[in-house]
N, C-alpha and C positions, 0 to 999 in steps of 0.2 A: 366178436368185430372188435379191432384195437382200439386203446382210448383216446379219445378225442384230442388234437393239439387245439390250440384257440387260434394260431395264425400258421399258414403253411406258407415257404415261399418254393413253387415250382419254376428251376430253371433248366431249359431242357437246351443240351446243345445240337440243334438243328442238321448240322453239317454229319455228325455223326448217326442220330438218328433217323429212321424212315418216317415221314408221315402215316403209312399206315400202321404204326403202334398206338397213334394218339388214341383212340377209344381205350384202349388196353390201359395207356396210362393216365388216362381221365377217370376209368371205373376205380383203379388202384386206390389212387391219391385221396378221392375223395372219403375212402374208406378210415381215413387217418382225421379229420376232421376239414376245416373251414380252409378252403386256398385264397388267399388276399393278396399272394404277389403269384403271378403267372408270366413268365419273362423268356423268351427264345431268344436263339443267338446264332445269327449266318451273315454270308454274303447275300442279301437279298436282291443284288445284282445278279445276281446266278440264276442261269435255266433250272437247275437242279434243283431250286427252292421252290418250282413251281405247286408240287404236291401241297408243301406246306404253305404258301402263300392262299390259299382258298381255305383253310380252316381259321386264318389268324381272325378275322373280322366274327364269323361264327361263333366262336369258343371266348372272344374277348381275351387273346392274348398280346400279350405288347411285344413285337419284334424290335429287336438290337443290332441296329447296322455293325458290320466289323466288316470292312474290307480283306479283300485276299493281298496280301501284300506278296508273298511266297508261293509259288507253285504246287502243290502237294502237302503243304500245312493246313493243318487246322485253325482257321484264322479266330475262332469263336474261344478259345481257352481262356485267352488273357481277358477278354470281357466281363465272361460269366465269373470268372473268380472276383472280380473289381467287384463289381455289385454285389458277390454272395458277404464280401468283407465287411462292404457300405451297412448291408442290411444285418450282419451279425452285431455290429458296433450299434445298430438302431433300437437292439433289444425288444421289439416286441414281434419278430419272429421266434418262436420256439422249436420251428421245425423245419429241414430244408429237404427237399427232394431234390436230386441233383439227374437230370435223365443224361447218361452218356454210357457208351460203352469202352471209355478210353481210359489208361492207367493215369494220363496224365492230372485228373482229379483226385488223386490218392491224396495228397498230402491239404489239398483243402479239405477234406472232409474230416480228415484227421484234426486238422486246426479247429473246427468247429464243435468238433465235438470235444475238445480240449475246453473250449468256453462252458460246456456243459448244457449244450444244444445236441438234441435228436438228429442224426441224417440219416435217411433212407434214398441208398442209391435205385436207380431203376436202367436198367440195361439188358441185352441180350445174354445170350447164353455163353457168348465167347467173350465176355468183361475178365479181365484180366484179376488174378485173385489178388493182387495187393489191393483194388479198388473197392473189391466187393469187399474183403475183409477190415479195413476204415469205415466203414459203414456199419450203423448201428443195425442197421437190417438191409438185405438187399433185393430188391422184386425183379424176379424174369419176366423178361417180355418176349414173346414169339410170334411167328408169321401166322393169320387167322387158320385155324385148322377147318378140316373141310366141314365140320361139327358148326364152327361159326361162320363158315359162308353161304352154310344152305339156311342158317338163321336169318342171313342179311338177305338173301332171298327171298325167302318168307316171308322178312318184313315188308316185302314190295307189295305184298298183298294182303297181310295182315295188319292189327295196328302196333303200331311201333312202341305206342305206350305201355301194352300190353305185356311186350317180349321184354320192354327194361325192367316191369314191374317182377315177371318170371326171375330175370336173370339175378334181380335185386334181393329174391328170398335166396336164390340159391349163394351166393356168394356169401349173404351175410348170417345164414343158420348156424346155430351152435350146433354140439358135437351131436344134441337129440333132434335136430330137427328144427328149432324153432327160432323164431327172431322177432323183438318187440317192435313192432306195431309203430310207436314212435321213432325206434331207431331206424327204421326202414322209409319212413318217410323223409326223415333228415338226410339220409346219404342221397335219395332220390333227387331230392333238390339241388345237394350239391352236384350232380350230373347233368341235369336238365333244370336250371332254374325256370323255365316257363312250362316247365309240367304242368296239367291241367286236367284232371278227370274227368272234368265233362266233355271231353273227348269220349268216353267210356259210356257216355251216359248216368254218370253219379255225381253227385256231389262231396260225398265224405268216403274216404279210403274205407274205413270199417265196411260201409254199403258194398263197394268194389269186391271185395272178398268174402262177404257172406252171400253174398249172390252168383258163387263160382263155387258152391260146396263141390263140381266135379272134380275140381282141381287144388283147391285151397281148405285147409281146418282154421276156425278160431278158437282159441282157448282166451277164452274171461276170468279175473277172478283165484290165479294165483295163488297157493299160501306165498311165496316166496317176493310175490309181486301184485299185491291184492287190487291197487287201481290201475293195473296196464291190462293191454289186448295184446296176446302172440298169434303170429300166424304160423303155419306151416304147410310144405307140398307135398299132395298125396302122391305115395310113390307109386 
């Protein structure tokens, strides 16, 4: 699991990234710490933004309106850049996640890095190398795989909370397959603030994992962390 940042600004170029990627974006950024700023930029009068508009309220993302004054030109670039610079000089943000596959944000990423802040770029495989290399890290997002599509269909029948827990264990496990329970739950609450284990009939996270011995292993009192509990998935 990456080192956690105290405050992350998530800035999304909605005219350049499909709403279908948001689940992947949300899960990736939650790995890095607390996302305190969520802003998304587009001409919200456009019918093309219909998919994103559905997600705004559900995920508490602040929409920033930028009218398209020129046909064929992404109108959001300048608004996103101005906001990023304002946040940079307010000093409380220590990590910027810029979500776009547009090379126009190359200079912005470089400028933020010059100020000693961490920059994570998030975009598709087609993102120009200039923007990729200007970031401290770049995370590629891809359309949902067949496996992911099957998981979503299964989620209609099974409990979504269980699927979220299973996916989180897979993502956070170290090279030996174990993840600290406290880190796991911190990540879960970043992804799903209204997470409630009572939906699964238990009150404590440890109770859930110990009751599913066919799927998970629980390890306590490790020498390197005697007061912690670790979880791993049975392969």
